[in-house]
KOLVEXVO-27105 format. One record per atom (N, C-alpha, C): x, y, z; residue in one letter. Coordinates in steps of 0.1 Angstrom, whole numbers, padded with zeros to 4 digits, always signed. Example, Ala and Ser with C-alpha at 12.3 -4.5 7.8 and 13.67 -1.06 7.14 Angstrom:
2
+0132-0057+0078a+0123-0045+0078a+0132-0033+0078a+0128-0022+0071s+0137-0011+0071s+0129+0000+0079s
//
This chain:
189
-0629-1823+1032l-0625-1836+1035l-0620-1844+1023l-0625-1841+1012p-0620-1851+1000p-0605-1852+0998p-0599-1840+1001t-0585-1840+1001t-0578-1849+1012t-0584-1845+1025a-0579-1853+1037a-0582-1869+1035a-0593-1873+1030q-0597-1887+1026q-0588-1892+1015q-0583-1885+1007f-0575-1891+0997f-0560-1892+1002f-0556-1884+1010y-0542-1882+1015y-0543-1896+1026y-0552-1897+1033s-0553-1909+1043s-0555-1922+1036s-0563-1923+1025s-0564-1935+1018s-0554-1941+1011s-0545-1931+1005h-0534-1933+0996h-0521-1932+1003h-0521-1927+1016h-0508-1925+1025h-0498-1918+1018h-0501-1906+1011i-0493-1897+1003i-0500-1883+1002i-0492-1871+1003i-0497-1861+1000i-0494-1856+0986i-0503-1861+0979a-0502-1859+0963a-0515-1850+0959a-0512-1841+0948p-0526-1836+0943p-0536-1846+0939p-0548-1842+0942l-0558-1850+0937l-0560-1848+0921l-0563-1859+0914p-0565-1857+0899p-0576-1848+0896p-0574-1840+0887l-0584-1831+0882l-0590-1820+0893l-0581-1818+0903n-0584-1808+0915n-0573-1798+0916n-0574-1788+0910e-0564-1776+0909e-0564-1772+0925e-0573-1771+0933y-0573-1768+0946y-0563-1775+0956y-0561-1788+0951s-0549-1796+0959s-0537-1794+0957s-0533-1784+0948y-0520-1778+0946y-0517-1766+0957y-0527-1759+0962f-0528-1750+0971f-0522-1754+0984f-0519-1745+0994p-0515-1749+1008p-0525-1758+1014p-0519-1770+1020q-0530-1779+1024q-0527-1783+1041q-0523-1773+1047g-0519-1776+1062g-0530-1782+1070g-0542-1777+1067v-0554-1782+1077v-0557-1795+1070v-0557-1798+1056a-0560-1809+1051a-0551-1821+1056a-0539-1818+1057t-0529-1828+1062t-0531-1831+1078t-0536-1820+1085l-0539-1824+1099l-0552-1833+1099l-0562-1830+1089m-0574-1838+1091m-0571-1853+1085m-0562-1852+1075a-0557-1868+1072a-0551-1874+1082a-0543-1867+1090a-0537-1874+1102a-0548-1879+1112a-0557-1871+1115a-0569-1874+1125a-0577-1885+1118a-0579-1885+1105l-0588-1895+1098l-0580-1909+1099l-0567-1909+1097t-0559-1920+1098t-0556-1926+1112t-0555-1918+1119l-0552-1923+1134l-0566-1925+1143l-0577-1918+1138a-0589-1920+1147a-0601-1924+1136a-0608-1913+1133s-0620-1916+1124s-0623-1902+1116s-0634-1905+1110p-0639-1892+1101p-0644-1881+1111p-0649-1885+1122a-0655-1877+1132a-0642-1868+1137a-0632-1874+1140a-0619-1868+1145a-0615-1858+1134a-0615-1862+1122a-0611-1853+1112a-0620-1839+1111a-0632-1843+1113q-0642-1830+1114q-0639-1822+1126q-0633-1827+1136m-0632-1820+1148m-0619-1810+1147m-0612-1812+1137v-0599-1804+1136v-0604-1788+1134v-0612-1784+1126p-0617-1771+1127p-0624-1765+1139p-0632-1774+1144v-0637-1770+1158v-0627-1768+1169v-0616-1776+1169l-0605-1773+1177l-0599-1760+1175l-0596-1756+1161f-0592-1741+1160f-0600-1731+1162f-0616-1735+1160f-0624-1725+1165f-0622-1721+1182f-0622-1732+1188g-0621-1730+1204g-0605-1722+1207g-0596-1727+1200l-0584-1721+1202l-0583-1705+1197l-0590-1704+1187a-0591-1689+1183a-0596-1681+1192a-0609-1685+1198v-0614-1679+1209v-0607-1677+1222v-0600-1686+1225l-0590-1685+1236l-0580-1675+1234l-0574-1674+1222l-0563-1666+1218l-0570-1651+1218l-0582-1650+1215c-0588-1637+1212c-0590-1631+1228c-0593-1641+1237r-0593-1635+1250r-0580-1632+1257r-0570-1641+1253s-0555-1638+1257s-0549-1624+1253s-0554-1622+1239l-0550-1608+1233l-0557-1597+1241l-0570-1599+1244a-0578-1587+1250a-0571-1587+1265a-0568-1596+1273l-0561-1596+1285l-0548-1588+1284l-0539-1592+1275r-0526-1585+1272r-0526-1571+1269r-0539-1569+1263t-0539-1553+1258t-0548-1546+1268t-0551-1549+1280g-0556-1540+1290g-0570-1543+1295g-0577-1554+1289l-0589-1556+1294l-0589-1565+1306l-0600-1563+1314d-0600-1572+1326d-0606-1585+1322d-0606-1595+1331n-0609-1607+1327n-0624-1609+1322n-0634-1602+1329s-0646-1604+1324s-0648-1597+1311s-0641-1585+1309g-0640-1578+1296g-0636-1586+1284g-0624-1594+1289a-0616-1603+1278a-0627-1613+1275a-0634-1620+1284w-0642-1630+1282w-0655-1626+1272w-0659-1613+1276m-0670-1609+1267m-0666-1606+1254m-0654-1601+1252g-0648-1597+1238g-0648-1610+1229g-0642-1621+1237a-0640-1633+1231a-0654-1641+1227a-0663-1639+1237l-0677-1647+1233l-0683-1638+1223l-0682-1626+1222c-0689-1617+1212c-0682-1621+1198c-0669-1623+1198a-0663-1626+1185a-0668-1640+1181a-0668-1650+1190a-0672-1663+1188a-0688-1662+1184a-0696-1653+1188a-0710-1653+1185a-0712-1649+1170a-0703-1642+1163l-0706-1638+1150l-0709-1651+1142l-0721-1648+1134p-0726-1661+1127p-0714-1664+1117p-0707-1658+1111f-0695-1662+1103f-0686-1669+1111f-0684-1667+1123a-0673-1674+1130a-0678-1688+1134a-0689-1688+1139h-0694-1703+1145h-0698-1710+1132h-0703-1705+1121w-0706-1713+1110w-0692-1719+1104w-0683-1711+1102t-0670-1713+1097t-0661-1725+1107t-0664-1722+1119g-0658-1730+1129g-0665-1745+1132g-0676-1746+1125s-0684-1759+1128s-0683-1767+1115s-0677-1764+1105v-0677-1771+1093v-0662-1775+1088v-0660-1784+1079a-0646-1788+1076a-0641-1777+1067a-0636-1766+1071k-0631-1757+1064k-0618-1752+1071k-0608-1744+1065n-0597-1740+1070n-0595-1727+1075n-0606-1718+1074d-0605-1704+1078d-0601-1701+1092d-0606-1708+1102l-0605-1705+1116l-0590-1712+1120l-0585-1721+1111a-0570-1724+1114a-0563-1714+1110a-0565-1707+1100l-0556-1696+1094l-0558-1684+1107l-0570-1682+1110t-0572-1671+1120t-0566-1675+1132t-0567-1686+1137c-0559-1691+1149c-0544-1689+1149c-0538-1693+1137f-0524-1691+1137f-0520-1676+1135f-0528-1668+1129e-0525-1653+1127e-0527-1646+1143e-0537-1650+1150f-0539-1646+1163f-0527-1650+1173f-0523-1663+1170a-0511-1668+1178a-0498-1660+1175a-0497-1656+1162s-0486-1648+1159s-0485-1634+1166s-0498-1628+1164l-0500-1614+1170l-0498-1616+1185l-0503-1625+1192y-0502-1628+1207y-0489-1627+1210y-0479-1635+1203c-0466-1636+1206c-0459-1623+1204c-0462-1613+1194l-0457-1602+1193l-0462-1592+1204l-0474-1594+1209v-0478-1585+1220v-0469-1589+1232v-0468-1603+1235r-0459-1606+1245r-0445-1602+1245r-0439-1601+1232w-0427-1597+1230w-0426-1582+1234w-0436-1574+1232g-0438-1560+1234g-0437-1558+1249g-0443-1568+1257l-0443-1567+1271l-0431-1571+1279l-0424-1582+1272e-0413-1589+1280e-0402-1586+1273e-0401-1583+1262r-0387-1583+1254r-0380-1596+1253r-0386-1607+1255a-0380-1619+1254a-0379-1623+1240a-0368-1628+1234e-0365-1629+1220e-0372-1643+1216e-0376-1652+1224h-0382-1663+1220h-0396-1661+1216h-0402-1651+1221w-0417-1646+1216w-0415-1643+1200w-0405-1637+1196l-0402-1633+1182l-0401-1646+1174l-0394-1656+1178f-0394-1668+1171f-0407-1676+1172f-0415-1675+1180a-0427-1681+1180a-0436-1676+1172a-0435-1662+1173a-0444-1653+1162a-0441-1657+1148a-0428-1658+1145a-0423-1661+1131a-0430-1675+1128a-0428-1686+1136a-0433-1699+1134a-0448-1699+1133a-0456-1692+1139f-0470-1693+1139f-0473-1684+1125f-0466-1674+1120l-0469-1668+1109l-0467-1677+1097l-0456-1686+1098g-0452-1696+1088g-0463-1705+1087g-0468-1711+1099f-0479-1720+1098f-0491-1715+1094f-0494-1703+1094a-0505-1697+1088a-0505-1696+1073a-0492-1694+1069c-0490-1695+1054c-0491-1709+1048c-0491-1719+1058s-0493-1732+1052s-0508-1737+1050s-0517-1725+1054i-0531-1731+1053i-0540-1726+1041i-0536-1712+1036k-0541-1708+1024k-0535-1696+1020k-0536-1691+1007y-0531-1681+1003y-0537-1668+1007y-0547-1667+1011i-0554-1654+1014i-0548-1649+1027i-0538-1658+1032v-0529-1652+1045v-0523-1641+1040v-0521-1636+1028l-0513-1626+1025l-0520-1612+1030l-0533-1612+1031f-0539-1599+1038f-0534-1599+1053f-0532-1610+1061g-0528-1609+1074g-0512-1609+1075g-0506-1616+1067a-0493-1619+1066a-0484-1606+1066a-0490-1597+1056l-0483-1584+1054l-0482-1576+1066l-0493-1572+1074p-0492-1566+1086p-0485-1573+1096p-0487-1585+1097l-0479-1593+1108l-0464-1594+1106l-0462-1596+1092g-0448-1595+1088g-0440-1582+1091g-0446-1571+1089l-0440-1558+1092l-0440-1556+1107l-0450-1561+1114l-0448-1560+1129l-0435-1568+1134l-0435-1580+1128l-0423-1588+1132l-0410-1582+1129l-0410-1577+1116l-0398-1571+1113l-0393-1559+1120l-0403-1551+1125h-0402-1540+1133h-0397-1546+1147h-0404-1554+1152a-0399-1559+1165a-0385-1564+1165a-0380-1572+1154c-0367-1575+1153c-0358-1565+1152c-0361-1555+1144w-0353-1542+1144w-0351-1536+1157w-0363-1536+1164r-0361-1530+1178r-0353-1538+1188r-0353-1551+1183n-0345-1562+1193n-0329-1558+1192n-0327-1553+1181g-0313-1549+1179g-0303-1557+1173g-0308-1570+1171r-0298-1581+1168r-0302-1584+1153r-0289-1586+1145w-0292-1591+1131w-0296-1607+1131w-0289-1613+1142r-0294-1628+1143r-0307-1629+1146r-0312-1623+1153t-0328-1623+1155t-0337-1624+1142t-0333-1611+1134f-0340-1610+1122f-0337-1621+1112f-0325-1625+1111v-0322-1637+1102v-0329-1649+1107v-0329-1652+1120t-0336-1665+1126t-0350-1663+1122t-0357-1651+1125a-0370-1650+1123a-0376-1652+1108a-0367-1647+1100v-0370-1649+1085v-0368-1663+1081v-0357-1670+1084a-0357-1684+1083a-0368-1693+1088a-0372-1690+1101i-0383-1697+1105i-0397-1695+1098i-0398-1684+1094v-0409-1681+1083v-0409-1689+1073v-0397-1688+1066a-0395-1695+1053a-0396-1711+1055a-0390-1717+1065a-0390-1730+1068a-0406-1734+1071a-0412-1728+1078t-0426-1732+1081t-0436-1727+1072t-0434-1717+1064g-0444-1713+1054g-0442-1715+1040g-0430-1720+1036l-0429-1719+1021l-0428-1734+1015l-0430-1743+1024a-0433-1757+1018a-0443-1758+1008a-0455-1754+1010w-0466-1757+1000w-0463-1749+0988w-0461-1736+0989p-0457-1730+0976p-0445-1736+0968p-0435-1741+0974l-0423-1749+0968l-0430-1761+0963l-0438-1769+0968r-0444-1780+0963r-0452-1777+0951r-0460-1766+0952a-0467-1764+0940a-0458-1759+0928a-0446-1752+0933w-0435-1747+0921w-0430-1760+0914w-0427-1770+0923v-0420-1781+0918v-0431-1790+0908v-0442-1791+0913l-0452-1799+0906l-0457-1792+0894l-0459-1779+0894t-0466-1773+0883t-0457-1761+0876t-0447-1757+0882g-0439-1745+0877g-0444-1732+0879g-0455-1733+0889n-0462-1720+0893n-0464-1721+0909n-0458-1714+0917p-0460-1716+0931p-0473-1711+0938p-0481-1705+0928a-0493-1700+0934a-0504-1708+0924a
//
């Protein structure tokens, strides 16, 4: 919240003095700053809770798309939500569940592409993967397998245009924060 409060009070997305963490990707802090500016501190604190709910719903949707029936999908999603780490992280002003939500959304789009072979699912998967990259650098652990799945799907789609567009979407949505850090410090990480 301190970063979001700084952004909101100064109306600028600039690094906080003496806070190296504010050079890292600040996707959630930016959303929280918008909620703080447009509504209240309570609204800013609800952003992680919103991502918690969305992650649970995406978990259910993934379970449905991979063969579980409705009750099994709900049970799987609720069991995932009941993990102490999940509901603790989803109820405090952190960015972990936003990262999880965007990674689940990217995976969901890749699963949907596998079922429908509609190219727009690949572009949505690329956008969500890029959004995940704007949350925190630990995304690397999820972005590598998701990126490989996305590249494989683009290759199976058989169009170079699809591959180039997907890479451009990931770059456009995911490289803004490392580029900002590189410009400000000379180091993207």
